[in-house]
N, C-alpha and C positions, 0 to 999 in steps of 0.2 A: 232590374234587370239581372237575370240568372248568371252566375259565373260560366265562363267557357272553358272546356277541357283544352289540353295543349294538343295542336295537331302534329302529326309525324313530320310534315314539310317544315314546320317551324323549328321542332327540334333539331332535325338535320341542317337546317340552315345554320343555326347557332353553333352547333358542334363544328361544322365545317369552317366557320370563320374563325372560332376560338383555336383550333389544331392549326389552321394556317397561319394566324398570327404568331403562334408560339414555337412550331416545329419547323415548318417549310420543309426544307431538305433533310432534315433530321437533327437529333440532339448530338452534336458532335462531341460532346463530353461522354455521354453513356455509351455512344457506339464506339468510343476509342477504348474502353475498358470492358465491355461486354458482349458478347456476339449473341444476335437474334436467335430465338428458338430456346433460350433457358428460361424455364418457368421460376416463377417466385410467388410467394403468397403475400398478400398486403391487408391491412387493417385500417378502416377508416375510424378515427376516434374522436368523439365530442369533447373538446377542451374546455366547454361551458355548457349550461344547459339551455336547450333550444327547441324551437319548433322546427320540424324537418320540412323541407322543400327542395324539389329538384333531383330526388333520388332515382328517378326514371331517366332523367337525362344524364346524369352521372354514370349510370350502368349502360346506356346507349354508346356513350363516348368511348368507353373501354371496349365495348363489342365491335365498335367501328375499328379501333385500332387492332384488335386481336378477336377475331370471330369464335376463337376457341376459349375464351374468357369463361371461367366457371365461377358462380357466386356461391361460396360455402355456406355462408350463414348471413341472413338479412332478417334482423327481428323488429326492424322498423320499416314504416311507409309513411309517405308524405302526410302531414299533418299530425304526426305522433309527436309527444312530448319525449324529448331525450335528455335525461341527466347528464351531467358533467362526468367525463370519465367513461361512459358507456361505449361499447363498439358498435358502430352504427352499421358495419358492412364487413365482411371478410370474403376476399376473392382470390382467384388464382388466375395468372396472365403471364404473357411473355413479360420476362424482365424488363426489357429495352422499352416496350410499349408501355409498361406500367410507369417507368421513370418520365416517358417523354408525355403521358397524358395526366400526370400527377398535379401541376399547377392548373391547367384548363380545367380539369373536373373539380378541384377544389375552388377555384375562383367561381364557377357556378354555383355549386352548393352552398358556399359561404354567402354568396350575395343573395340567394333566393331564401335561403333559411334566416338570414338577417331580416328580411322583409316579413316573413312568416312570424318570426318571433316577436317584432316589435308590434305587428298587427294583433297578436293574441294578448299582447299588454293592453292594449287600447280596447280590444272586445271585452275583456274581464273587467275593465274599470267602467265601461259605459253600459254593460248589462242593465236591463234588458233591451237596451237600444241598439238597434243595428248600425254597425261601423262600415261606412263606404270609402272605397279609395276615389281617386280623381284622375285627371288626365296628366298631372304632374309626374311624368314618368321619363326614362332615358330614352331618347329617341331610338327607333327601331326595336326596342325591347320591352314594349309595353305589354305584350301578351303574356311575357313571362312573369313580370312584376306583377300584373293583376292575378295570374294563376297562383302566386306565393301568397298574396293577400287572402286569397279563398282557402289555402292550407292553413293560414292563422286564423280561420274563422270569420273573416272580413268578407264582404259583399262588394261585387264590382259595380261601380256607377258606369256611366256610358263610357264605350271602348273610343268613340270619336266623334266627331262633329256630325257624322252621317247617320247615327243610329237613335238619336233622341233630340227633341227640339227643346233647348234651354234658352231662355231669355236672360241674358246678363247685363251688367251695368253698361258696358260699351254699346251694346245694341240700342240700350235706351238712350244713350248720349247721341247716338248717330241720329236717330229719329225724334229725340226730345219729347216722346211721348209714350208712356208705359201702356197706355190704353190703346193707343194706336197699332202699337206691336203685337199686344194680346189678340186683338180683334182680327188682324191679319192670320196670326197663327190659327185661330179658332176655325177659320174657312177651310182650312186643309187637314188639320190635325185635331184628334179627340183627345189625345194626351199631350202635355206640355209642361215643363218646370219654368219657373220665374224666380230670378234672384231679386231679392228685395233689400233695402238698407234702413227701412223704418216701418212703424205699425200700419201707417195709412196706405202704403203699397202693398203689405201684406193682405188688408183688407179687401183691396181693389183687385188684387190677383184671385183671391179666393171667390169674390163676387163674379167674377168674369170667368170662372171654371178652370183656374190653374189645377193640374193634377198633383203637383209637388211645387212648394214654396220654399225656397233656400232664404234662411235667415242669415244674412252675410254679417259676419262680425258684430251680433249681437252679444250682449253680456248675457249671462244667465238670467239675471233681473229682467233684462228687456224682453227675453224671451218669454218668460212667464206673464208679463204684462200684455204682450202681443196675444199669447193664447187665451188671456182672460177676456180680451176685447172681441176674439173671434168667437168665443163660447157665447158671449153677450149677444152677438149677432147671428148666432145659430149657423156658423160657417167653419168651426172647428172640425167636424166629422166629414167635411166635404173635400178635405185635402190632406196629404202627408205633409208634415213640417220637418225640415231639413237644417240642422245648425252647422255652420262651416265658418271658418276663419277664426285665428287666435286660440285654437284649441290644442292643448298639450297634454302630456301625461299628468300634468299637476292640477288640471282644472276639468278634464274630462268626465270626472265622476259628477261634478256640478251640473255639467251640461247634460249628462245622463238622468238627472233627477227633475229636469225642467218640464218634461211633457212632451219632448219633440219625439219624432218616430224615428229618425235617423241623424247620423253624424257623419260628415265627410272629413277626411283628413289627408291633406296632401303629404305631410311628413312620413307617412308609411311607406312611400314608395321613393320619395326624393330626399331624404334626410336620414338614410339607413347606414349602420356601421355593420360590415360582414361579421358572421360568427367564426369564432376560432375553432378550427378543427385541424387534424393532422392526419397524413398518410404514412403509416408505420410499416415498412417492409421487414 
């Protein structure tokens, strides 16, 4: 599924929620020492090497606080590699508004750039296999996290339960028959994905017309054996194979060499450390 661009309404909602959470009636410290209307210049500095994500949101946040904000220098855009110590952005804004927006803006940029940076590491190690995200995202913030995955060179898996048929282990447990579920899915949908836990189920899914087969918690050796069986039965070219489960930065290169088409990783959205940045006035 192609990556989706961020929608204006989503960005506005995120910014409104962030500012309301942090500012409410105003920054009582800043407003006690500085009067509104006095301009200042600020620089956004990378404190570590990163892949940038969320710059448009960051800029929109300050424009919402002060519509007269001027961006004096913006050498980077989302998806760019930014080296430690580099100036990401220089802007002029009302001094009070700059201080009021600092933490919200940084929180968003650090969070999304963290996802993009981790994703790029996985993408580089898995190359040429495509890296996908999952639905393991922060509730209410999925659209932004999946956007950041795209900035890091990853590809979005389904956005929700509504946009792709995916038969998983608990669906099989409920009906106690993989074949029965596949046949029901085929009556209505031409494309569907099936999660399997062994080679025999992978063969069954391929024979029955699955578009994608997820090899869940297979070791690299098990994947290669399964691919060999599918090739012997002339089924390999009929499906895309997805590796998922138990994949991390230490073993992803091995998975990338097994012959699978795609690798899905939940940790690129649900186990991410924010990138260190600072806003210097």
